[in-house]
PADO-714987 format. One record per residue (C-alpha): x, y, z; residue number from 1. Coordinates in Angstrom, 2 decimals. Example, Ala and Ser with C-alpha at 12.3 -4.5 7.8 and 13.67 -1.06 7.14 Angstrom:
<rs>
px=12.30, py=-4.50, pz=7.80, k=1
px=13.67, py=-1.06, pz=7.14, k=2
</rs>
This chain:
<rs>
px=0.11, py=0.12, pz=0.31, k=1
px=1.60, py=3.33, pz=-1.00, k=2
px=2.28, py=5.94, pz=1.38, k=3
px=0.46, py=8.66, pz=1.33, k=4
px=2.44, py=11.88, pz=0.52, k=5
px=1.61, py=15.13, pz=2.89, k=6
px=-0.36, py=17.75, pz=1.60, k=7
px=1.80, py=20.77, pz=1.59, k=8
px=1.35, py=24.06, pz=0.00, k=9
px=3.07, py=27.43, pz=-0.50, k=10
px=1.46, py=30.67, pz=0.28, k=11
px=2.47, py=33.63, pz=-1.84, k=12
px=2.21, py=37.01, pz=0.55, k=13
px=-0.72, py=39.64, pz=0.65, k=14
px=0.11, py=43.51, pz=0.15, k=15
px=1.13, py=44.95, pz=3.65, k=16
px=0.78, py=41.35, pz=5.06, k=17
px=4.15, py=39.85, pz=5.30, k=18
px=5.18, py=38.24, pz=8.59, k=19
px=8.76, py=38.11, pz=10.14, k=20
px=7.67, py=34.58, pz=11.67, k=21
px=10.03, py=33.21, pz=14.27, k=22
px=13.12, py=35.52, pz=13.42, k=23
px=15.68, py=36.08, pz=15.92, k=24
px=15.74, py=39.58, pz=17.42, k=25
px=17.48, py=41.96, pz=15.23, k=26
px=15.80, py=40.15, pz=12.21, k=27
px=18.52, py=37.75, pz=12.08, k=28
px=17.01, py=33.94, pz=11.54, k=29
px=17.40, py=31.66, pz=13.72, k=30
px=16.85, py=28.07, pz=15.52, k=31
px=13.58, py=28.12, pz=18.27, k=32
px=15.21, py=25.69, pz=20.78, k=33
px=12.19, py=23.59, pz=21.89, k=34
px=9.73, py=24.12, pz=19.35, k=35
px=10.91, py=21.32, pz=16.70, k=36
px=14.62, py=22.33, pz=16.28, k=37
px=14.10, py=23.45, pz=12.63, k=38
px=16.23, py=26.65, pz=11.61, k=39
px=14.19, py=29.76, pz=10.52, k=40
px=15.74, py=31.32, pz=7.58, k=41
px=17.19, py=31.29, pz=4.36, k=42
px=17.86, py=27.39, pz=4.36, k=43
px=14.40, py=26.53, pz=6.27, k=44
px=11.04, py=28.50, pz=5.81, k=45
px=8.66, py=28.50, pz=8.12, k=46
px=6.46, py=25.74, pz=8.07, k=47
px=2.73, py=25.68, pz=9.95, k=48
px=0.87, py=22.64, pz=10.71, k=49
px=-2.95, py=23.29, pz=10.17, k=50
px=-5.33, py=20.58, pz=11.71, k=51
px=-8.75, py=21.20, pz=10.85, k=52
px=-11.53, py=18.68, pz=9.74, k=53
px=-13.57, py=20.66, pz=7.12, k=54
px=-13.36, py=18.56, pz=3.85, k=55
px=-14.26, py=21.40, pz=1.86, k=56
px=-11.11, py=23.35, pz=2.87, k=57
px=-13.29, py=26.33, pz=4.03, k=58
px=-11.23, py=27.35, pz=6.77, k=59
px=-9.22, py=30.05, pz=5.21, k=60
px=-5.46, py=30.75, pz=5.88, k=61
px=-4.55, py=34.25, pz=4.95, k=62
px=-1.08, py=34.46, pz=2.55, k=63
px=1.97, py=34.92, pz=4.41, k=64
px=5.75, py=35.28, pz=3.37, k=65
px=8.51, py=34.34, pz=6.05, k=66
px=11.49, py=36.96, pz=7.17, k=67
px=13.38, py=35.65, pz=4.02, k=68
px=10.17, py=36.74, pz=2.05, k=69
px=10.33, py=33.15, pz=1.19, k=70
px=6.63, py=31.18, pz=1.26, k=71
px=5.48, py=29.93, pz=4.04, k=72
px=4.74, py=26.11, pz=3.98, k=73
px=1.87, py=25.15, pz=5.11, k=74
px=0.63, py=21.29, pz=6.04, k=75
px=-2.96, py=20.07, pz=6.25, k=76
px=-3.98, py=17.53, pz=8.79, k=77
px=-7.74, py=16.29, pz=8.36, k=78
px=-7.43, py=14.10, pz=12.05, k=79
px=-4.89, py=13.73, pz=14.92, k=80
px=-3.18, py=10.39, pz=13.28, k=81
px=-2.46, py=12.20, pz=10.05, k=82
px=-1.33, py=15.44, pz=12.16, k=83
px=1.11, py=12.91, pz=14.01, k=84
px=2.45, py=11.95, pz=10.70, k=85
px=3.25, py=15.38, pz=9.35, k=86
px=4.48, py=17.00, pz=12.77, k=87
px=8.00, py=16.26, pz=11.82, k=88
px=10.98, py=18.42, pz=13.54, k=89
px=10.88, py=21.41, pz=10.54, k=90
px=7.13, py=22.13, pz=12.23, k=91
px=7.79, py=25.72, pz=14.29, k=92
px=3.64, py=26.13, pz=14.71, k=93
px=0.68, py=24.35, pz=15.16, k=94
px=-2.78, py=25.58, pz=14.19, k=95
px=-5.76, py=23.82, pz=15.60, k=96
px=-9.10, py=24.08, pz=14.73, k=97
px=-10.80, py=23.42, pz=18.66, k=98
px=-14.00, py=22.14, pz=16.80, k=99
px=-11.88, py=19.23, pz=15.34, k=100
px=-13.25, py=16.05, pz=16.78, k=101
px=-11.12, py=13.29, pz=18.08, k=102
px=-12.35, py=10.21, pz=16.65, k=103
px=-11.93, py=7.16, pz=18.90, k=104
px=-11.03, py=9.25, pz=21.93, k=105
px=-13.73, py=9.33, pz=24.83, k=106
px=-14.42, py=12.71, pz=25.97, k=107
px=-13.95, py=13.66, pz=29.48, k=108
px=-17.31, py=14.37, pz=30.60, k=109
px=-18.24, py=17.90, pz=29.14, k=110
px=-14.46, py=18.84, pz=28.30, k=111
px=-14.48, py=20.68, pz=24.52, k=112
px=-10.73, py=21.11, pz=25.21, k=113
px=-10.22, py=17.06, pz=24.59, k=114
px=-8.36, py=17.50, pz=21.51, k=115
px=-6.26, py=20.08, pz=22.38, k=116
px=-4.83, py=18.34, pz=25.44, k=117
px=-3.93, py=15.56, pz=22.82, k=118
px=-2.26, py=17.70, pz=20.54, k=119
px=0.03, py=19.46, pz=23.78, k=120
px=1.07, py=15.65, pz=24.60, k=121
px=1.92, py=14.88, pz=20.97, k=122
px=3.80, py=17.66, pz=20.40, k=123
px=5.14, py=19.21, pz=23.54, k=124
px=7.51, py=21.22, pz=21.97, k=125
px=5.63, py=22.76, pz=19.38, k=126
px=4.01, py=26.03, pz=19.63, k=127
px=0.28, py=25.93, pz=19.21, k=128
px=-2.21, py=28.36, pz=18.26, k=129
px=-6.45, py=27.69, pz=19.00, k=130
px=-8.62, py=28.53, pz=16.45, k=131
px=-12.00, py=28.89, pz=17.81, k=132
px=-15.40, py=30.51, pz=16.68, k=133
px=-16.29, py=34.17, pz=16.64, k=134
px=-17.00, py=35.73, pz=19.99, k=135
px=-15.77, py=32.33, pz=21.92, k=136
px=-13.50, py=34.06, pz=23.80, k=137
px=-14.14, py=32.25, pz=27.17, k=138
px=-13.25, py=29.18, pz=25.10, k=139
px=-10.00, py=30.68, pz=23.67, k=140
px=-8.59, py=31.80, pz=27.29, k=141
px=-9.62, py=28.26, pz=28.54, k=142
px=-7.31, py=26.90, pz=25.37, k=143
px=-4.46, py=29.13, pz=26.68, k=144
px=-5.02, py=28.28, pz=30.00, k=145
px=-4.35, py=24.18, pz=28.99, k=146
px=-1.01, py=25.24, pz=27.25, k=147
px=-2.11, py=26.73, pz=24.37, k=148
px=0.14, py=29.92, pz=23.04, k=149
px=-2.42, py=32.32, pz=22.10, k=150
px=-6.21, py=31.91, pz=20.64, k=151
px=-7.58, py=33.28, pz=17.10, k=152
px=-11.13, py=33.74, pz=15.93, k=153
px=-11.41, py=31.52, pz=12.78, k=154
px=-13.23, py=34.10, pz=10.94, k=155
px=-11.07, py=37.42, pz=11.72, k=156
px=-7.94, py=35.92, pz=10.09, k=157
px=-6.09, py=38.08, pz=8.35, k=158
px=-2.19, py=38.33, pz=7.36, k=159
px=-0.95, py=40.64, pz=9.83, k=160
px=-2.69, py=39.12, pz=12.94, k=161
px=-1.70, py=35.61, pz=11.81, k=162
px=1.93, py=36.74, pz=11.15, k=163
px=2.18, py=38.15, pz=14.81, k=164
px=0.16, py=35.52, pz=16.58, k=165
px=2.42, py=32.84, pz=14.82, k=166
px=5.66, py=34.77, pz=15.98, k=167
px=4.33, py=35.39, pz=19.52, k=168
px=3.52, py=31.96, pz=19.82, k=169
px=6.98, py=30.61, pz=18.49, k=170
px=8.86, py=33.30, pz=20.32, k=171
px=6.76, py=32.47, pz=23.69, k=172
px=6.80, py=28.95, pz=23.38, k=173
px=10.85, py=29.42, pz=23.21, k=174
px=10.80, py=31.45, pz=25.98, k=175
px=8.78, py=29.21, pz=28.36, k=176
px=10.96, py=26.17, pz=27.17, k=177
px=14.21, py=28.69, pz=28.07, k=178
px=12.50, py=29.30, pz=31.83, k=179
px=11.55, py=25.93, pz=32.31, k=180
px=15.00, py=24.49, pz=31.59, k=181
px=16.56, py=27.38, pz=34.06, k=182
px=14.52, py=26.41, pz=36.62, k=183
px=14.99, py=23.20, pz=36.40, k=184
px=19.12, py=23.81, pz=36.09, k=185
px=18.04, py=26.08, pz=39.33, k=186
px=16.49, py=22.86, pz=41.16, k=187
px=19.45, py=20.49, pz=40.03, k=188
px=21.77, py=23.03, pz=41.57, k=189
px=20.61, py=23.47, pz=44.66, k=190
px=19.83, py=19.81, pz=45.21, k=191
px=23.17, py=19.17, pz=44.81, k=192
px=24.45, py=21.77, pz=46.74, k=193
px=22.44, py=20.50, pz=49.59, k=194
px=23.62, py=16.79, pz=48.74, k=195
px=27.11, py=17.99, pz=48.45, k=196
px=26.68, py=20.28, pz=51.63, k=197
px=25.50, py=17.14, pz=53.63, k=198
px=28.49, py=14.81, pz=52.48, k=199
px=30.91, py=17.18, pz=54.24, k=200
px=31.95, py=15.99, pz=57.28, k=201
px=30.90, py=17.01, pz=60.81, k=202
px=33.27, py=16.45, pz=63.64, k=203
px=32.92, py=14.53, pz=66.16, k=204
px=34.86, py=15.98, pz=68.98, k=205
px=32.34, py=16.17, pz=72.30, k=206
px=34.57, py=15.75, pz=75.45, k=207
px=37.70, py=17.07, pz=73.60, k=208
px=39.88, py=20.14, pz=74.72, k=209
px=41.13, py=20.37, pz=71.14, k=210
px=39.96, py=23.41, pz=68.82, k=211
px=38.89, py=22.32, pz=65.33, k=212
px=39.27, py=24.67, pz=62.32, k=213
px=38.94, py=23.59, pz=58.46, k=214
px=38.54, py=25.43, pz=54.93, k=215
px=37.51, py=23.76, pz=52.01, k=216
px=37.64, py=24.70, pz=48.35, k=217
px=36.83, py=22.57, pz=45.62, k=218
px=38.45, py=23.17, pz=42.18, k=219
px=35.56, py=22.31, pz=40.20, k=220
px=33.50, py=25.49, pz=39.09, k=221
px=30.63, py=26.14, pz=41.07, k=222
px=30.83, py=22.63, pz=42.85, k=223
px=30.91, py=22.44, pz=46.72, k=224
px=32.42, py=18.59, pz=46.71, k=225
px=35.81, py=17.62, pz=45.63, k=226
px=38.19, py=14.67, pz=45.63, k=227
px=39.80, py=16.18, pz=48.62, k=228
px=38.57, py=14.69, pz=51.79, k=229
px=39.26, py=15.18, pz=55.76, k=230
px=37.17, py=14.00, pz=59.19, k=231
px=38.00, py=14.08, pz=62.73, k=232
px=36.99, py=12.12, pz=65.45, k=233
px=37.13, py=11.24, pz=69.68, k=234
px=37.07, py=8.17, pz=70.11, k=235
px=35.95, py=6.59, pz=73.85, k=236
px=39.16, py=6.01, pz=74.97, k=237
px=39.59, py=9.86, pz=74.73, k=238
px=42.28, py=9.72, pz=71.28, k=239
px=41.36, py=12.58, pz=68.70, k=240
px=42.28, py=10.88, pz=65.33, k=241
px=42.28, py=13.34, pz=62.17, k=242
px=42.66, py=12.27, pz=58.93, k=243
px=42.98, py=14.03, pz=55.49, k=244
px=43.20, py=12.68, pz=51.98, k=245
px=43.11, py=13.38, pz=48.07, k=246
px=41.85, py=11.50, pz=45.54, k=247
px=43.48, py=11.72, pz=42.05, k=248
px=41.59, py=13.70, pz=39.55, k=249
px=39.16, py=16.31, pz=40.04, k=250
px=35.60, py=15.41, pz=38.47, k=251
px=32.21, py=14.16, pz=40.29, k=252
px=33.44, py=10.54, pz=40.29, k=253
px=36.87, py=11.12, pz=42.36, k=254
px=34.34, py=13.39, pz=44.76, k=255
px=32.17, py=10.42, pz=45.29, k=256
px=35.18, py=8.11, pz=46.12, k=257
px=36.48, py=10.76, pz=48.38, k=258
px=33.44, py=10.33, pz=50.00, k=259
px=33.10, py=6.86, pz=50.45, k=260
px=36.77, py=6.88, pz=51.51, k=261
px=35.92, py=9.45, pz=54.52, k=262
px=32.81, py=7.51, pz=55.41, k=263
px=34.92, py=3.98, pz=55.55, k=264
px=37.72, py=5.93, pz=57.44, k=265
px=35.21, py=7.18, pz=60.33, k=266
px=33.72, py=4.13, pz=60.49, k=267
px=37.04, py=1.54, pz=60.90, k=268
px=38.45, py=4.27, pz=62.91, k=269
px=35.27, py=4.20, pz=65.48, k=270
px=35.48, py=0.37, pz=65.09, k=271
px=38.86, py=0.54, pz=66.76, k=272
px=41.34, py=0.49, pz=63.90, k=273
px=44.51, py=2.47, pz=63.59, k=274
px=47.89, py=3.01, pz=61.44, k=275
px=48.49, py=-0.02, pz=59.24, k=276
px=45.72, py=-2.10, pz=59.38, k=277
px=43.26, py=1.16, pz=58.70, k=278
px=44.85, py=1.82, pz=55.80, k=279
px=45.39, py=-1.45, pz=54.60, k=280
px=41.60, py=-1.75, pz=54.58, k=281
px=40.79, py=1.35, pz=53.15, k=282
px=43.02, py=0.24, pz=50.20, k=283
px=40.48, py=-2.52, pz=49.90, k=284
px=38.11, py=-0.03, pz=50.05, k=285
px=39.28, py=1.92, pz=47.35, k=286
px=40.08, py=-0.82, pz=44.58, k=287
px=36.38, py=-2.13, pz=44.83, k=288
px=34.97, py=0.89, pz=44.22, k=289
px=37.25, py=3.08, pz=42.05, k=290
px=36.41, py=2.70, pz=38.06, k=291
px=39.88, py=2.40, pz=37.10, k=292
px=43.09, py=0.70, pz=38.09, k=293
px=45.13, py=4.03, pz=37.87, k=294
px=42.96, py=6.05, pz=40.19, k=295
px=44.85, py=6.32, pz=43.80, k=296
px=44.34, py=8.22, pz=47.12, k=297
px=46.89, py=10.06, pz=48.85, k=298
px=46.10, py=9.85, pz=52.88, k=299
px=47.28, py=11.78, pz=56.52, k=300
px=46.22, py=9.90, pz=59.90, k=301
px=47.31, py=11.34, pz=63.15, k=302
px=45.51, py=9.95, pz=66.31, k=303
px=46.39, py=11.96, pz=69.32, k=304
px=46.58, py=10.43, pz=72.70, k=305
px=44.30, py=11.61, pz=75.32, k=306
px=46.83, py=13.64, pz=77.28, k=307
px=47.27, py=15.85, pz=73.72, k=308
px=50.94, py=15.65, pz=74.22, k=309
px=52.08, py=13.16, pz=71.49, k=310
px=50.46, py=11.07, pz=68.31, k=311
px=50.51, py=8.41, pz=65.88, k=312
px=51.40, py=9.67, pz=62.45, k=313
px=50.95, py=7.61, pz=59.28, k=314
px=51.82, py=8.72, pz=55.72, k=315
px=50.21, py=7.15, pz=52.31, k=316
px=51.88, py=9.58, pz=49.75, k=317
px=50.54, py=12.59, pz=51.27, k=318
px=52.39, py=15.66, pz=52.36, k=319
px=53.31, py=15.61, pz=56.03, k=320
px=51.55, py=17.90, pz=58.53, k=321
px=53.05, py=21.29, pz=59.76, k=322
px=53.63, py=21.78, pz=63.64, k=323
px=53.44, py=24.98, pz=65.61, k=324
px=54.71, py=24.45, pz=69.25, k=325
px=55.05, py=27.38, pz=71.94, k=326
px=58.17, py=28.87, pz=71.59, k=327
px=59.52, py=26.80, pz=68.78, k=328
px=59.33, py=28.04, pz=64.70, k=329
px=56.53, py=26.05, pz=62.74, k=330
px=58.04, py=22.88, pz=60.90, k=331
px=56.67, py=20.01, pz=59.09, k=332
px=56.36, py=16.56, pz=61.05, k=333
px=59.16, py=13.49, pz=59.98, k=334
px=57.83, py=12.25, pz=56.77, k=335
px=60.84, py=9.82, pz=56.21, k=336
px=58.64, py=6.86, pz=56.93, k=337
px=55.64, py=6.75, pz=54.97, k=338
px=53.83, py=4.75, pz=52.99, k=339
px=52.87, py=5.04, pz=48.89, k=340
px=49.39, py=6.28, pz=48.02, k=341
px=46.46, py=3.90, pz=48.10, k=342
px=46.03, py=2.01, pz=45.41, k=343
px=48.93, py=1.70, pz=44.43, k=344
px=51.17, py=-1.36, pz=45.67, k=345
px=48.52, py=-4.52, pz=46.63, k=346
px=50.70, py=-5.03, pz=49.54, k=347
px=52.19, py=-1.92, pz=50.94, k=348
px=52.72, py=-1.10, pz=54.32, k=349
px=52.35, py=2.21, pz=56.07, k=350
px=54.33, py=2.56, pz=59.56, k=351
px=53.00, py=4.46, pz=62.18, k=352
px=55.76, py=6.92, pz=63.71, k=353
px=55.27, py=8.38, pz=67.18, k=354
px=55.83, py=12.20, pz=67.52, k=355
px=56.21, py=14.21, pz=70.16, k=356
px=53.70, py=17.20, pz=70.11, k=357
px=54.21, py=19.04, pz=73.68, k=358
px=52.22, py=20.91, pz=76.02, k=359
px=50.78, py=23.75, pz=73.54, k=360
px=50.53, py=23.25, pz=69.77, k=361
px=48.49, py=23.79, pz=66.53, k=362
px=48.79, py=20.92, pz=63.87, k=363
px=48.06, py=21.73, pz=60.27, k=364
px=47.04, py=19.14, pz=57.97, k=365
px=46.44, py=19.64, pz=54.52, k=366
px=46.02, py=18.37, pz=50.76, k=367
px=48.35, py=19.38, pz=48.21, k=368
px=46.39, py=22.26, pz=46.35, k=369
px=47.62, py=24.32, pz=49.21, k=370
px=51.38, py=23.99, pz=47.95, k=371
px=51.09, py=23.38, pz=44.17, k=372
px=49.55, py=26.81, pz=43.24, k=373
px=52.23, py=28.67, pz=41.62, k=374
px=54.05, py=31.99, pz=42.53, k=375
px=53.24, py=35.07, pz=40.33, k=376
px=52.98, py=34.86, pz=36.17, k=377
px=55.72, py=32.39, pz=36.50, k=378
px=55.97, py=28.90, pz=36.42, k=379
px=57.33, py=28.29, pz=40.05, k=380
px=55.00, py=26.37, pz=42.41, k=381
px=54.69, py=27.46, pz=46.20, k=382
px=55.75, py=24.22, pz=47.40, k=383
px=55.89, py=22.85, pz=50.81, k=384
px=59.06, py=25.18, pz=52.32, k=385
px=56.80, py=28.30, pz=50.82, k=386
px=54.27, py=27.15, pz=52.71, k=387
px=56.13, py=26.75, pz=55.67, k=388
px=57.11, py=30.29, pz=55.21, k=389
px=54.07, py=31.98, pz=54.81, k=390
px=52.55, py=30.19, pz=57.89, k=391
px=55.51, py=31.23, pz=59.86, k=392
px=54.56, py=34.82, pz=58.79, k=393
px=50.70, py=34.62, pz=59.98, k=394
px=51.75, py=32.88, pz=63.20, k=395
px=54.23, py=35.69, pz=64.22, k=396
px=51.09, py=38.28, pz=62.88, k=397
px=49.37, py=36.31, pz=66.17, k=398
px=46.57, py=34.84, pz=63.89, k=399
px=45.35, py=31.52, pz=64.83, k=400
px=42.73, py=28.93, pz=64.09, k=401
px=40.00, py=30.09, pz=61.59, k=402
px=41.77, py=33.64, pz=60.93, k=403
px=45.04, py=31.76, pz=60.42, k=404
px=43.47, py=29.38, pz=58.10, k=405
px=41.76, py=32.09, pz=55.71, k=406
px=44.77, py=34.25, pz=55.68, k=407
px=46.81, py=31.08, pz=54.77, k=408
px=44.70, py=30.62, pz=51.75, k=409
px=43.82, py=33.64, pz=50.93, k=410
px=47.19, py=34.05, pz=50.30, k=411
px=47.89, py=30.88, pz=48.24, k=412
px=45.22, py=32.13, pz=46.25, k=413
px=46.81, py=35.32, pz=45.81, k=414
px=50.29, py=34.44, pz=45.17, k=415
px=48.71, py=32.06, pz=42.43, k=416
px=47.24, py=35.03, pz=40.48, k=417
px=43.73, py=34.23, pz=40.89, k=418
px=41.23, py=30.83, pz=42.05, k=419
px=42.98, py=27.30, pz=42.52, k=420
px=42.72, py=25.03, pz=40.13, k=421
px=43.50, py=22.27, pz=42.35, k=422
px=40.97, py=21.01, pz=44.86, k=423
px=42.08, py=22.33, pz=48.56, k=424
px=41.76, py=21.38, pz=52.16, k=425
px=43.43, py=22.17, pz=55.44, k=426
px=42.14, py=20.90, pz=58.76, k=427
px=43.64, py=22.74, pz=61.91, k=428
px=43.72, py=21.17, pz=65.35, k=429
px=44.75, py=23.28, pz=68.44, k=430
px=45.73, py=22.70, pz=71.89, k=431
px=46.14, py=25.38, pz=74.43, k=432
px=48.70, py=24.07, pz=77.07, k=433
</rs>
């Protein structure tokens, strides 16, 4: 059985009734996203789909030209089945006669707009104009309320009115679609922000005399969470455990893996694991959760004794913490006995070394985002030595806690000449002797 060819007729313009339909601001032709996707311009004339069931074709559509002066293409469908076949992506606007009946469709009570609702479901991305009887403004207004862009009186059509209505309908549909997508994007952003904010850690230090401060800056634009992660908890024996880590990479997958490792670290720590046993278990978690064997994570863990005067330190490919003791210059803790990053060697070991803290001290754990920023316009990096000198200057100015971290991060950013591209996390624990 041959496939019927769509009825399509080109209509020349009437004098003074030319339409600049669906043109972009300034008169240039463009694409109408969300309205079928066809470009309106010299290569793709405006196309209308007229849906009406008068076999005699008594419905008179005025003569129109598009913005380029070409005849507008008009397709006519006598029923919804034919309309569905003719509704291709190059259609910009639908003219629907509300008098059209929908064969085979059950009318919902006294709903006279069941056909319009069907067309709106059929063509959610297209602009729709409703045609109604002269004087039936109430029905036309109801059609707009249901979802049509505008309504026209069937027997009052003229070139000027129809061209303006078509242009308005297409642009309004485009605007509505853009606004809806913007709203959806904002809602997704708000949802993601709430999710990411909820994934940031809340220190569990109840009962400890140590003071806690932290700064966090993800490298991803407009993100709240990156591949860096940190946490601090106090176990029932009075020991304070602190951790900071960095998953290689900067995307959402790395951020998710960082959250998994942080949660696993907290659970394992509260279960009593420490040092090499804890890091070995974390490596197993990393190996099972990572998407590629090339993914690894660096980690630094510190467990501070209940009296606050000594601590155990484990390094897994991570920079050593900085300690500032009363009466002594700030310096890095020993890092010679560290182990490899998690995920690099299957049977690696991570020795735990004992360090003396003293009576009053500040211990700063950080990720490499703090030390890999550039200095000025050159290629030189700040490095650990530069970071130590920077912190010493801040301490000499009497800065502590949140003020110290804020000033340190701001100066690192200023030295870089702008925002840092890498994730950055800094954790500070203070003990007042």
